[in-house]
py3Dmol code that shows the C-alpha trace and the ligand (Angstrom):
import py3Dmol

protein = """\
ATOM      1  CA  MET A   1      -5.304  21.723  17.588  1.00  0.00           C
ATOM      2  CA  ASN A   2      -7.276  18.571  18.220  1.00  0.00           C
ATOM      3  CA  MET A   3      -6.323  15.271  19.645  1.00  0.00           C
ATOM      4  CA  SER A   4      -3.680  13.825  17.339  1.00  0.00           C
ATOM      5  CA  ASP A   5      -5.092  13.335  13.851  1.00  0.00           C
ATOM      6  CA  GLN A   6      -2.065  11.342  12.769  1.00  0.00           C
ATOM      7  CA  GLY A   7      -2.883   7.657  12.217  1.00  0.00           C
ATOM      8  CA  ILE A   8      -1.345   4.999  14.415  1.00  0.00           C
ATOM      9  CA  LEU A   9       0.361   1.710  13.683  1.00  0.00           C
ATOM     10  CA  VAL A  10      -1.550  -1.407  14.690  1.00  0.00           C
ATOM     11  CA  VAL A  11       0.346  -4.673  14.659  1.00  0.00           C
ATOM     12  CA  VAL A  12      -1.751  -7.821  14.490  1.00  0.00           C
ATOM     13  CA  SER A  13       0.065 -11.095  15.067  1.00  0.00           C
ATOM     14  CA  GLY A  14      -1.191 -14.542  15.802  1.00  0.00           C
ATOM     15  CA  PHE A  15      -0.345 -18.137  15.158  1.00  0.00           C
ATOM     16  CA  SER A  16      -0.631 -19.269  11.585  1.00  0.00           C
ATOM     17  CA  GLY A  17      -4.253 -20.410  11.273  1.00  0.00           C
ATOM     18  CA  ALA A  18      -5.582 -18.262  14.134  1.00  0.00           C
ATOM     19  CA  GLY A  19      -7.741 -16.407  11.621  1.00  0.00           C
ATOM     20  CA  LYS A  20      -6.139 -12.971  11.816  1.00  0.00           C
ATOM     21  CA  GLY A  21      -6.466 -12.428   8.068  1.00  0.00           C
ATOM     22  CA  THR A  22     -10.227 -12.989   8.211  1.00  0.00           C
ATOM     23  CA  LEU A  23     -10.594 -10.648  11.181  1.00  0.00           C
ATOM     24  CA  ILE A  24      -8.605  -7.847   9.616  1.00  0.00           C
ATOM     25  CA  LYS A  25     -10.458  -8.128   6.335  1.00  0.00           C
ATOM     26  CA  ALA A  26     -13.810  -7.927   8.153  1.00  0.00           C
ATOM     27  CA  MET A  27     -12.677  -4.903  10.185  1.00  0.00           C
ATOM     28  CA  VAL A  28     -11.356  -2.993   7.178  1.00  0.00           C
ATOM     29  CA  GLU A  29     -14.629  -3.632   5.323  1.00  0.00           C
ATOM     30  CA  LYS A  30     -16.762  -2.482   8.240  1.00  0.00           C
ATOM     31  CA  TYR A  31     -14.792   0.606   9.304  1.00  0.00           C
ATOM     32  CA  HIS A  32     -13.203   2.929   6.826  1.00  0.00           C
ATOM     33  CA  ASN A  33     -10.394   4.591   8.684  1.00  0.00           C
ATOM     34  CA  TYR A  34      -8.037   1.664   8.340  1.00  0.00           C
ATOM     35  CA  ALA A  35      -5.389   0.973   5.725  1.00  0.00           C
ATOM     36  CA  LEU A  36      -3.904  -2.462   5.380  1.00  0.00           C
ATOM     37  CA  SER A  37      -0.183  -2.552   4.686  1.00  0.00           C
ATOM     38  CA  ILE A  38       0.889  -4.994   1.979  1.00  0.00           C
ATOM     39  CA  SER A  39       4.135  -6.768   2.718  1.00  0.00           C
ATOM     40  CA  ALA A  40       6.875  -7.952   0.427  1.00  0.00           C
ATOM     41  CA  THR A  41       7.765 -11.632   0.665  1.00  0.00           C
ATOM     42  CA  THR A  42       9.994 -14.229  -0.971  1.00  0.00           C
ATOM     43  CA  ARG A  43       7.328 -16.902  -0.381  1.00  0.00           C
ATOM     44  CA  LYS A  44       5.656 -18.243  -3.518  1.00  0.00           C
ATOM     45  CA  PRO A  45       2.036 -17.154  -4.070  1.00  0.00           C
ATOM     46  CA  ARG A  46      -0.630 -19.595  -2.851  1.00  0.00           C
ATOM     47  CA  GLU A  47      -3.432 -20.493  -5.163  1.00  0.00           C
ATOM     48  CA  GLY A  48      -5.796 -17.535  -5.376  1.00  0.00           C
ATOM     49  CA  GLU A  49      -3.252 -14.990  -4.147  1.00  0.00           C
ATOM     50  CA  GLU A  50      -2.538 -12.005  -6.359  1.00  0.00           C
ATOM     51  CA  GLU A  51       0.549  -9.862  -6.769  1.00  0.00           C
ATOM     52  CA  GLY A  52      -0.004  -6.566  -4.932  1.00  0.00           C
ATOM     53  CA  ARG A  53      -3.154  -7.761  -3.141  1.00  0.00           C
ATOM     54  CA  GLU A  54      -1.984 -10.276  -0.526  1.00  0.00           C
ATOM     55  CA  TYR A  55       1.720  -9.544  -0.985  1.00  0.00           C
ATOM     56  CA  PHE A  56       4.341  -8.176  -3.324  1.00  0.00           C
ATOM     57  CA  PHE A  57       6.051 -11.419  -4.324  1.00  0.00           C
ATOM     58  CA  VAL A  58       9.754 -10.807  -4.893  1.00  0.00           C
ATOM     59  CA  THR A  59      12.980 -12.762  -5.325  1.00  0.00           C
ATOM     60  CA  ARG A  60      15.541 -13.085  -2.541  1.00  0.00           C
ATOM     61  CA  ASP A  61      17.874 -10.753  -4.439  1.00  0.00           C
ATOM     62  CA  HIS A  62      15.193  -8.133  -4.772  1.00  0.00           C
ATOM     63  CA  PHE A  63      14.294  -8.462  -1.088  1.00  0.00           C
ATOM     64  CA  GLU A  64      17.929  -8.053  -0.060  1.00  0.00           C
ATOM     65  CA  THR A  65      18.151  -4.887  -2.157  1.00  0.00           C
ATOM     66  CA  MET A  66      15.065  -3.549  -0.356  1.00  0.00           C
ATOM     67  CA  ILE A  67      16.792  -4.221   2.967  1.00  0.00           C
ATOM     68  CA  LYS A  68      19.976  -2.464   1.838  1.00  0.00           C
ATOM     69  CA  GLU A  69      18.105   0.544   0.545  1.00  0.00           C
ATOM     70  CA  GLU A  70      16.121   0.795   3.784  1.00  0.00           C
ATOM     71  CA  GLN A  71      12.815   0.505   1.988  1.00  0.00           C
ATOM     72  CA  LEU A  72      11.394  -1.637   4.827  1.00  0.00           C
ATOM     73  CA  ILE A  73      10.410  -0.485   8.320  1.00  0.00           C
ATOM     74  CA  GLU A  74      10.923  -4.033   9.570  1.00  0.00           C
ATOM     75  CA  TYR A  75      11.532  -7.478   8.149  1.00  0.00           C
ATOM     76  CA  ALA A  76      11.969 -11.013   9.425  1.00  0.00           C
ATOM     77  CA  GLN A  77      12.546 -14.581   8.316  1.00  0.00           C
ATOM     78  CA  TYR A  78       9.667 -16.952   8.848  1.00  0.00           C
ATOM     79  CA  VAL A  79       9.895 -20.654   7.959  1.00  0.00           C
ATOM     80  CA  ASN A  80      12.639 -20.124   5.319  1.00  0.00           C
ATOM     81  CA  ASN A  81      11.224 -16.989   3.705  1.00  0.00           C
ATOM     82  CA  TYR A  82      11.673 -13.258   4.132  1.00  0.00           C
ATOM     83  CA  TYR A  83       8.713 -11.001   4.910  1.00  0.00           C
ATOM     84  CA  GLY A  84       8.910  -7.212   5.295  1.00  0.00           C
ATOM     85  CA  THR A  85       6.837  -4.025   5.541  1.00  0.00           C
ATOM     86  CA  PRO A  86       7.435  -1.363   2.850  1.00  0.00           C
ATOM     87  CA  ARG A  87       7.993   2.041   4.411  1.00  0.00           C
ATOM     88  CA  GLN A  88       6.496   4.445   1.914  1.00  0.00           C
ATOM     89  CA  TYR A  89       2.855   3.327   1.939  1.00  0.00           C
ATOM     90  CA  VAL A  90       2.754   3.075   5.719  1.00  0.00           C
ATOM     91  CA  PHE A  91       4.081   6.590   6.315  1.00  0.00           C
ATOM     92  CA  GLN A  92       1.850   8.100   3.651  1.00  0.00           C
ATOM     93  CA  GLN A  93      -1.306   6.533   5.082  1.00  0.00           C
ATOM     94  CA  MET A  94      -0.447   7.573   8.644  1.00  0.00           C
ATOM     95  CA  ALA A  95       0.165  11.144   7.501  1.00  0.00           C
ATOM     96  CA  ASP A  96      -3.275  11.044   5.851  1.00  0.00           C
ATOM     97  CA  GLY A  97      -4.769  10.125   9.229  1.00  0.00           C
ATOM     98  CA  LYS A  98      -5.364   6.436   8.556  1.00  0.00           C
ATOM     99  CA  ASP A  99      -4.549   3.776  11.106  1.00  0.00           C
ATOM    100  CA  VAL A 100      -2.296   1.284   9.397  1.00  0.00           C
ATOM    101  CA  ILE A 101      -2.704  -2.417  10.125  1.00  0.00           C
ATOM    102  CA  LEU A 102       0.402  -4.590   9.900  1.00  0.00           C
ATOM    103  CA  GLU A 103      -0.311  -8.297   9.892  1.00  0.00           C
ATOM    104  CA  ILE A 104       3.158  -9.488  10.821  1.00  0.00           C
ATOM    105  CA  GLU A 105       4.910 -12.109  12.917  1.00  0.00           C
ATOM    106  CA  ILE A 106       6.468 -11.599  16.283  1.00  0.00           C
ATOM    107  CA  GLN A 107      10.088 -10.605  15.493  1.00  0.00           C
ATOM    108  CA  GLY A 108       8.836  -7.853  13.206  1.00  0.00           C
ATOM    109  CA  ALA A 109       6.260  -6.800  15.812  1.00  0.00           C
ATOM    110  CA  LEU A 110       8.950  -6.320  18.417  1.00  0.00           C
ATOM    111  CA  LYS A 111      11.035  -4.216  16.018  1.00  0.00           C
ATOM    112  CA  ILE A 112       7.993  -2.027  15.354  1.00  0.00           C
ATOM    113  CA  LYS A 113       7.435  -1.518  19.090  1.00  0.00           C
ATOM    114  CA  GLU A 114      11.076  -0.512  19.494  1.00  0.00           C
ATOM    115  CA  ARG A 115      10.968   2.011  16.655  1.00  0.00           C
ATOM    116  CA  PHE A 116       7.400   3.234  17.173  1.00  0.00           C
ATOM    117  CA  PRO A 117       6.591   3.081  20.884  1.00  0.00           C
ATOM    118  CA  ASP A 118       3.033   4.326  20.261  1.00  0.00           C
ATOM    119  CA  ALA A 119       2.215   1.312  18.083  1.00  0.00           C
ATOM    120  CA  LEU A 120      -0.521  -0.974  19.395  1.00  0.00           C
ATOM    121  CA  LEU A 121       0.392  -4.676  19.470  1.00  0.00           C
ATOM    122  CA  LEU A 122      -2.467  -7.171  19.310  1.00  0.00           C
ATOM    123  CA  PHE A 123      -2.138 -10.944  19.417  1.00  0.00           C
ATOM    124  CA  VAL A 124      -4.901 -13.140  18.015  1.00  0.00           C
ATOM    125  CA  MET A 125      -5.352 -16.553  19.618  1.00  0.00           C
ATOM    126  CA  PRO A 126      -7.501 -19.475  18.551  1.00  0.00           C
ATOM    127  CA  PRO A 127      -9.850 -20.861  21.218  1.00  0.00           C
ATOM    128  CA  SER A 128      -7.532 -23.889  21.650  1.00  0.00           C
ATOM    129  CA  ALA A 129      -4.440 -25.578  20.205  1.00  0.00           C
ATOM    130  CA  ASP A 130      -6.602 -28.368  18.756  1.00  0.00           C
ATOM    131  CA  GLU A 131      -8.758 -25.827  16.973  1.00  0.00           C
ATOM    132  CA  LEU A 132      -5.601 -24.232  15.537  1.00  0.00           C
ATOM    133  CA  LYS A 133      -4.423 -27.512  14.042  1.00  0.00           C
ATOM    134  CA  ARG A 134      -7.908 -28.224  12.708  1.00  0.00           C
ATOM    135  CA  ARG A 135      -7.994 -24.841  10.941  1.00  0.00           C
ATOM    136  CA  LEU A 136      -4.508 -25.259   9.458  1.00  0.00           C
ATOM    137  CA  VAL A 137      -5.297 -28.705   8.094  1.00  0.00           C
ATOM    138  CA  GLY A 138      -8.755 -27.607   6.924  1.00  0.00           C
ATOM    139  CA  ARG A 139      -7.307 -24.680   4.984  1.00  0.00           C
ATOM    140  CA  GLY A 140      -5.593 -27.214   2.737  1.00  0.00           C
ATOM    141  CA  THR A 141      -3.020 -24.744   1.406  1.00  0.00           C
ATOM    142  CA  GLU A 142       0.076 -26.259   3.024  1.00  0.00           C
ATOM    143  CA  THR A 143       1.707 -29.669   3.108  1.00  0.00           C
ATOM    144  CA  MET A 144       1.709 -31.598   6.387  1.00  0.00           C
ATOM    145  CA  GLU A 145       5.410 -30.805   6.712  1.00  0.00           C
ATOM    146  CA  VAL A 146       4.840 -27.055   6.498  1.00  0.00           C
ATOM    147  CA  ILE A 147       1.878 -27.330   8.891  1.00  0.00           C
ATOM    148  CA  ASP A 148       4.145 -29.042  11.408  1.00  0.00           C
ATOM    149  CA  GLN A 149       6.761 -26.296  10.991  1.00  0.00           C
ATOM    150  CA  ARG A 150       4.085 -23.665  11.520  1.00  0.00           C
ATOM    151  CA  LEU A 151       2.724 -25.381  14.648  1.00  0.00           C
ATOM    152  CA  HIS A 152       6.265 -25.630  15.960  1.00  0.00           C
ATOM    153  CA  ARG A 153       6.746 -21.943  15.268  1.00  0.00           C
ATOM    154  CA  ALA A 154       3.470 -21.215  17.109  1.00  0.00           C
ATOM    155  CA  ALA A 155       4.871 -22.851  20.222  1.00  0.00           C
ATOM    156  CA  GLU A 156       7.958 -20.595  19.970  1.00  0.00           C
ATOM    157  CA  GLU A 157       5.858 -17.501  19.354  1.00  0.00           C
ATOM    158  CA  ALA A 158       3.727 -18.200  22.414  1.00  0.00           C
ATOM    159  CA  ALA A 159       6.812 -17.345  24.466  1.00  0.00           C
ATOM    160  CA  GLY A 160       6.920 -13.804  23.059  1.00  0.00           C
ATOM    161  CA  MET A 161       3.259 -12.980  23.571  1.00  0.00           C
ATOM    162  CA  THR A 162       3.883 -11.181  26.837  1.00  0.00           C
ATOM    163  CA  SER A 163       5.423  -8.290  24.879  1.00  0.00           C
ATOM    164  CA  TYR A 164       2.053  -7.559  23.257  1.00  0.00           C
ATOM    165  CA  ASP A 165      -0.485  -5.062  24.593  1.00  0.00           C
ATOM    166  CA  TYR A 166      -3.659  -7.167  24.265  1.00  0.00           C
ATOM    167  CA  ILE A 167      -4.761 -10.620  23.221  1.00  0.00           C
ATOM    168  CA  LEU A 168      -7.924 -11.339  21.249  1.00  0.00           C
ATOM    169  CA  ILE A 169      -9.547 -14.773  21.265  1.00  0.00           C
ATOM    170  CA  ASN A 170     -10.908 -15.481  17.821  1.00  0.00           C
ATOM    171  CA  ASP A 171     -13.990 -17.420  18.738  1.00  0.00           C
ATOM    172  CA  LYS A 172     -16.662 -15.415  16.902  1.00  0.00           C
ATOM    173  CA  VAL A 173     -15.495 -13.138  14.098  1.00  0.00           C
ATOM    174  CA  ASP A 174     -18.029 -10.342  14.721  1.00  0.00           C
ATOM    175  CA  SER A 175     -17.321  -9.852  18.385  1.00  0.00           C
ATOM    176  CA  CYS A 176     -13.580 -10.156  17.806  1.00  0.00           C
ATOM    177  CA  VAL A 177     -13.716  -7.444  15.117  1.00  0.00           C
ATOM    178  CA  GLU A 178     -15.598  -5.175  17.540  1.00  0.00           C
ATOM    179  CA  ALA A 179     -13.042  -5.766  20.284  1.00  0.00           C
ATOM    180  CA  MET A 180     -10.186  -4.992  17.893  1.00  0.00           C
ATOM    181  CA  HIS A 181     -11.795  -1.779  16.700  1.00  0.00           C
ATOM    182  CA  GLN A 182     -12.462  -0.627  20.287  1.00  0.00           C
ATOM    183  CA  LEU A 183      -8.886  -1.258  21.347  1.00  0.00           C
ATOM    184  CA  ILE A 184      -7.573   0.809  18.425  1.00  0.00           C
ATOM    185  CA  GLN A 185      -9.938   3.659  19.253  1.00  0.00           C
ATOM    186  CA  ALA A 186      -8.766   3.562  22.861  1.00  0.00           C
ATOM    187  CA  GLN A 187      -5.133   3.753  21.750  1.00  0.00           C
ATOM    188  CA  HIS A 188      -5.872   7.097  20.055  1.00  0.00           C
ATOM    189  CA  ARG A 189      -6.975   8.473  23.392  1.00  0.00           C
ATOM    190  CA  LYS A 190      -3.847   7.514  25.298  1.00  0.00           C
ATOM    191  CA  VAL A 191      -2.128  10.397  27.039  1.00  0.00           C
ATOM    192  CA  SER A 192       1.201   9.389  25.543  1.00  0.00           C
ATOM    193  CA  SER A 193      -0.245   9.661  22.011  1.00  0.00           C
ATOM    194  CA  ASN A 194      -1.516  13.189  22.651  1.00  0.00           C
ATOM    195  CA  LEU A 195       1.376  15.042  24.224  1.00  0.00           C
ATOM    196  CA  ASP A 196       1.245  17.866  21.669  1.00  0.00           C
ATOM    197  CA  PHE A 197      -2.428  18.463  22.368  1.00  0.00           C
ATOM    198  CA  ILE A 198      -1.790  18.449  26.104  1.00  0.00           C
ATOM    199  CA  GLU A 199       1.079  20.941  25.735  1.00  0.00           C
ATOM    200  CA  GLN A 200      -1.133  23.201  23.651  1.00  0.00           C
ATOM    201  CA  MET A 201      -3.886  23.086  26.283  1.00  0.00           C
ATOM    202  CA  LYS A 202      -1.368  23.924  28.999  1.00  0.00           C
ATOM    203  CA  SER A 203      -0.070  26.947  27.178  1.00  0.00           C
ATOM    204  CA  GLU A 204      -3.595  28.148  26.363  1.00  0.00           C
ATOM    205  CA  LEU A 205      -4.522  27.850  30.034  1.00  0.00           C
ATOM    206  CA  ARG A 206      -1.455  29.833  31.063  1.00  0.00           C
ATOM    207  CA  ALA A 207      -2.404  32.554  28.593  1.00  0.00           C
ATOM    208  CA  ILE A 208      -5.908  33.067  30.018  1.00  0.00           C
TER     209      ILE A 208
END
"""
ligand_1 = """\
24
LIG
P 1.959 -16.412 5.410
O 3.037 -17.152 4.691
O 1.025 -17.343 6.142
O 1.233 -15.439 4.524
O 2.685 -15.528 6.528
C 3.566 -16.113 7.441
C 3.814 -15.180 8.606
O 4.522 -14.009 8.160
C 2.534 -14.671 9.259
O 2.699 -14.731 10.669
C 2.444 -13.253 8.797
O 1.753 -12.438 9.722
C 3.909 -12.867 8.722
N 4.169 -11.695 7.883
C 3.511 -11.299 6.762
N 4.023 -10.156 6.312
C 5.026 -9.791 7.166
C 5.926 -8.677 7.222
O 5.922 -7.757 6.420
N 6.831 -8.676 8.239
C 6.889 -9.655 9.179
N 7.792 -9.527 10.151
N 6.045 -10.712 9.146
C 5.134 -10.777 8.161
"""
view = py3Dmol.view(width=600, height=400)
view.addModel(protein, "pdb")
view.setStyle({"model": 0}, {"cartoon": {"style": "trace"}})
view.addModel(ligand_1, "xyz")
view.setStyle({"model": 1}, {"stick": {}})
view.zoomTo()
view.show()
């Protein structure tokens, strides 16, 4: 037996506009042991988004059926829409030894930590609040009203950040990607993630 070859769950949260999508995309392109979970949502697709690539876009009814049938490992409401993580893909990828990245908001992150204590929770921050607003406005995908709701939500989410394991400041994409990758690699080496291996070593030592 080796150190655990089962993949781990990596939750990446961050204020809307902090750039977590860009970071994750860059990390998954650079390193190949990561699988990105695709969520289901009731939000309407943005221009350029594709069904099954950014999200599975579903109706409220469909989403509520997924909840009832326990097809989601977590879900939450965010600014008037549902978002949730489909179970099957995540479990399959972890069994295949891939680390699965969940780009989800804070309520979902906390549910994941409760159900999967070995999950790694990362929080991506912009260099400053002004920079966050500048990025949200610059993205041009939301109305001013939605931007205000999202900034308001960011202020609420800041309160929950202390439940996360690490924060990453998204100043330069390259160095932030490196930091994220290193933290995930370190999580694999945690004692608590390798109890089976440790038990095996103990019994082998006793047998000598
Ligand atoms: P957006 O509408 O900008 O794509 O996403 C809004 C928020 O929902 C983001 O913070 C995003 O990380 C979060 N989100 C996306 N998918 C999920 C999910 O499956 N579960 C939860 N809890 N949040 C999600």
